[in-house]
N, C-alpha and C positions, 0 to 999 in steps of 0.2 A: 504493499500499500504506499509506504513512504517513497519508494522507488518512482512510482507512477506519479506521485505527488511532486517530487522533485523535478521529473521530466516535463510536468505541466508548467511548473514555474519557470523553467529554462526556456521553454518554447515562448511564453509570454514576454519573457525579457528580450529575446531576440526580435520578436515582432515590434516591441516598443523601440529598440534600437534602430531597426529599419525606418520606423516611422519618423523619429527624429532627423535621421540622416536626409530623408526625402524633404522634410520641411526646410532644413538648412540650404540644401541644393536649390530648391524653389526661389528662396530669398537671394541667393547669389545670382541666379539667372534673372531675376526680376530686376536687381540693381544693374545688371549690364544692360537690360534693354531699355533703359531710361533715354529719352531723346534729348537733343539739345533745346527743343523748344520747351519741353518739360522742365529741364534744368533752368532756363532762362526765366520761365514764369515763376519759378521759385525765388530767383535772385534778380529782380529787375535793377536797371540802372538808376542811379540817384536822379532826383529831378531838378536839383539846384544847380544852375550854370553860374561859374565863376565869372565875375566881370572882366571885360577886357577892353582894349582899345588899342590903336596903333597904326602901325605903318602899313604900306602896301607890301605884298609878300612876293617871294619868288616862287617859282613853278616847281611844286614837289611832284614826285611820283616815283617811277619804277627805277631808275638808276641814274640819278642826276649827278652832276658834278659841280662843285663850287671851290673856289680857291685852288683850282689846278687839279683836285683830286678826281678821278673818274671811277666809275663803278659798273658792275654788270647790270643787266635788265632782266635777270632770270631769277630762278626760285632760290638759288644757293647763295647769291650775293657774295661772290668771291672777292678777295682782296684787291685794292687799288693802290692809289698813291703814286700814279705814274707807270703801274705796270699793267700789262694787257690782261684780260681774263675773259673766260667764258661767259656767255650771255645767257646763261640758264639753259632751260630744256631745249631751246631751238638752236643753241650753240652759236650764238651771236657774239662777236668781239665789239670792243668798245672804242670810244673816239680817240683820234690820233694814232690808230694802228689799223690793223687789216680790218675791213668793214664786216660787220655781222648785223643781226638784227637789233633795231633800234628800240629804245625804250621811251620814256617820258620826256619831252623836250621843253627847256625853258625858254622864255621870252626874254629873260634878263640875264642870259649868260649860258654857257655849255655847261650844264650841271647834270649830265646823264650820259649813259652809254648811247652811241650811235651806230647806224649800219645801214645795209640795204633793205628794201621793202621785203617782208617775210613772204615767202612762197606760198604758205598755208592760208592766207587770208581768204576766206570762204566767197564765193561769188554770189550772184543775185538770186541763183536757184537753191540756195541753202536749204537743207531739209529741216531747220528750225520751224519753218512754216507748216510743216505737216505733222508736228506734235499734237497728240490728242490730249483733250483736257482731262484732268484725273477726276475721278468720282469716287463716292463711298463715304462711309460715316467718319472715316479718319479726319476729314476736313470740315465736318459739320458745324462743330463748334466755332472754329476759326471764321468760317463763312458767316455765321450769324453776328458775330462781332462786327466784321466789316460792314455788312449790310445796315446794321443798326447806325453805325457812324456815319454812313454815307446819307442816310435819311436825315441825320441831325445836323449835317454841314450846312453853313450859311456862306454867303459871299464873303464874309469876313474871314473866313479860313483860307482864303486864296483860290478857290475854286475857278473864279473867273479871271484870275490873273496869270494863269499858265497859257504862255504864247502857243506852245504846241498843241495844247488841248483845244484852244479857240481855232487854230488854223486847220488842224486835222479834221476836228469835228466828228462827223459820222460818214465821212466821205470815204474812208478806208475800213468801215465796220466788216465788210463782207470778207476781208482778208485778215480780220482781227482775231488772235489768239488769246483767250481769257484763260487764266489761272484760276482765279477767284475774283468776285465782284470788286472792281476798283484796281485790279492786278492784271494789266494785259499789255500786249505789243502788237504792232501793226506796221506796214510800210509807210513812208513818208508821203504826204500828199503834196501835190505840185505846189500848193500855197507854203507848206512848211518848207520845201526845198528852196523856194524863192526867199523866204526869210532868213535862212542860214547861210545862204550862197553870199560869198564877199565878208562873211563873219566867221563862223566856225568852219565853214566849207569853202574852198577856194573857187574863184571864178575865172581864173586865167590860166588853168593848166589843160593842156590838151589831153594828156593820159594820166589822170589822177590815180594814185596807187589804190584808191578804193571808191566805188561809185555810189550813189545815194540809194541805188538799188540794194547794195549790200547793208545799208543801214536799216534801222527800224525805230519808230518812236515808242517809248515805253512810259506807261503810267502806273504809279503805285501810291499807296497810302503810307503815311508814317506818322510816328508821334513827334511833335515838336519840343522844344526845351521847357514848355510849360505842361506838357503831357496832353495836349490837344491833338485830336486827328486832323491831319492836314493832307492835301493832295500834292503829289511831286511828279516831275517829269525827267526823263532822260533821253537821249539819244545814244544808241549804242550799235555794236555790230550784231547782226541777226545770229551770229554763232554763240553769244553769250546771252541773248535776250531771255531764254527759258531759264537759265541759272539765275538771272537777276529778279525775275517776278518771284520765284521760289524763294530767294533769300530775303528780299524786302517783305514778303508776305510773312515769313517765320519772325523777322525782326518786329513787324507790326503787331503780331499776336502777342509776342514777348513784351510789348509796351518799351521797345529800344527807342531811345531818343535821338533824333537827328534834327539839327537846327533847320535846315531847308535843303530843298532839292530842286534846282532849277536850271535850265538850259544855259550853256556858257555864253550863249548870245545875248542874254540879257546884261552881261558884263562886257559887251563888245568884243567877245572872244578872248578877254585878257584874264589869263589864270590868275595873275597877282591879285587883281580885284576880287575875283571869284572866291579865292581861297582865304583872302582876309576876311571877307564876309561870312566865312565858314560855309561855304556852299558846297554841297556834295554834287559832283559833276562827273561826266564821262567822256563823251566825244568831243575832240577839238582837233581839226586837221592842222597840225603846225610842225615845223621843223625844229630840231635842236638848234639853238642859236650858234652860228659860226660853222654850221655844217649844211649838208644837203639831205641829212637823214631825218626820218620822221618818227616821232614818238609813238609809243603804244596807244596813246589816246587819239592819234590820227587815224587809227584803225578801228576805234571804238571798242577796244579790247581791254581797256584799264578804267578804273573807277577810283576816285578819292573820297573817303568818307570823314566827315567833321574835320577837315584839314587844320583848322586853327589849334585843335586840341591835340592833334597827332601831327606834329610838324616834321618836315624834312630837315636832317641834320647831316652835316659833313665834319670832318675832323681835320685840322690843320697840323703841320709838323710842329708847331710851337705848342701843341696841346690845347689850343683853343678851338672853339666850335663855332660854325655857321649854322643859324637857324632860319628856316624858311617855312611860314612867315615870321617875320620879326615880331609881330605881336603874339606868337606862339612860343616865346623864349621861356615863359614860365612853365611851360609844359614839355620842356626839353629833358628834364630830369625824370626818367621813367620809373625811378625807385619810389617816387611820391604817389600818394593816392589822390586822385581827382576824377570828377566825373567826366564821362565821354572818352575815357582812355582806352585806346584799342591795344590790347596785349594778347598773350596765348590763352589766358583765361576768359577773354571777352567773346560773347556770343557772335559778334560781327566776324571776328577772326575765324572762329570754329566753323561757322557756316560757309564762309568763302573758301577756306581750305577743304571742307568736305565737298565741295563742287569743283574742286581742281584748280583754284587759284593760287597763286604765289603771293607772297606778302612782303612789301618792301621792308618791314620791321625785321625780316630774317637775314637781311644782308649784313656782311661783316665789317666792310669799310666805310659804309654810311648807313643811315636808318631813314627810312621813308614810312613813317608809321600809318599815314593815311591811305596807302597805295596798294591796290589789288589788281593784278593783271592775269590773264589766262591766255595760254597759246593753245587754239583749237586744233 
């Protein structure tokens, strides 16, 4: 009798041990399945923006040069300081040496790697326009948030101040690709093409490196620095349009704050003015000063996020630094905690990296914390 009782107790103990192990494994798996959006909603950005003011800034972006230092425009940000280096994933080389693929070009000096036009810039028949819209319960809660905010928007939210939105109107609606309500992209209307021609797009080139058919108009929603819902617009390359609507939709759901998103044409195509105003922007057809090489922004393949709080920094031989924009000098020390800072823990960083973009903050010889680019 005792032997049977002991065997029963051992069996129950074994079953209990298996049950505890199964619960532990389930918790581990559940933690691993947490999405970036879930994490972001648990830890939203601060809503108080530090005051600032200051001077016009230099053009930041993906591989600029100041004070004679050059750097690569790729994902690995190899060393510079007069030495040539690889241009990242596309093997470009930098300014002053054998030509490679260019990065972001400055209007106030040669501040970035330069090179020939990339051969992999997509044509006007890019497959991005064939992407099917996602469906399913996974997007239901986010869609409800977007719909409610659209219904509550007023003219004071900037809905009628968007040049691209006004010019495109519904004329390109038949070719529109909608991710969620308020987040879509479509070809440029002739009215919008006329608006940007001579400003962000050249009007005097026989064979531009990218045509207006390669570009698209992108409309998004975002949270401004007061936490209010606002409309934003970008012009970008078709190849990254789907990435951008997905990324900005996630940022919006997480209440990630961006001060403004306007076309660079509002600033006369002047990146200094745009970035000093902390404007998030993408396309601007321009060359690197002192060269004939185009920036990544010229292909609509790069974007700068909250540039004032995420400046472009280069290092001089005398151990001093150059900060662009100058008004962003207070945010050059990335060891400090302040709102709107992009770092490796930031949701914006993680989403762009998840979509295959490289970040200027990963470069070794200089840092461009606002800048993300993708080589399709």
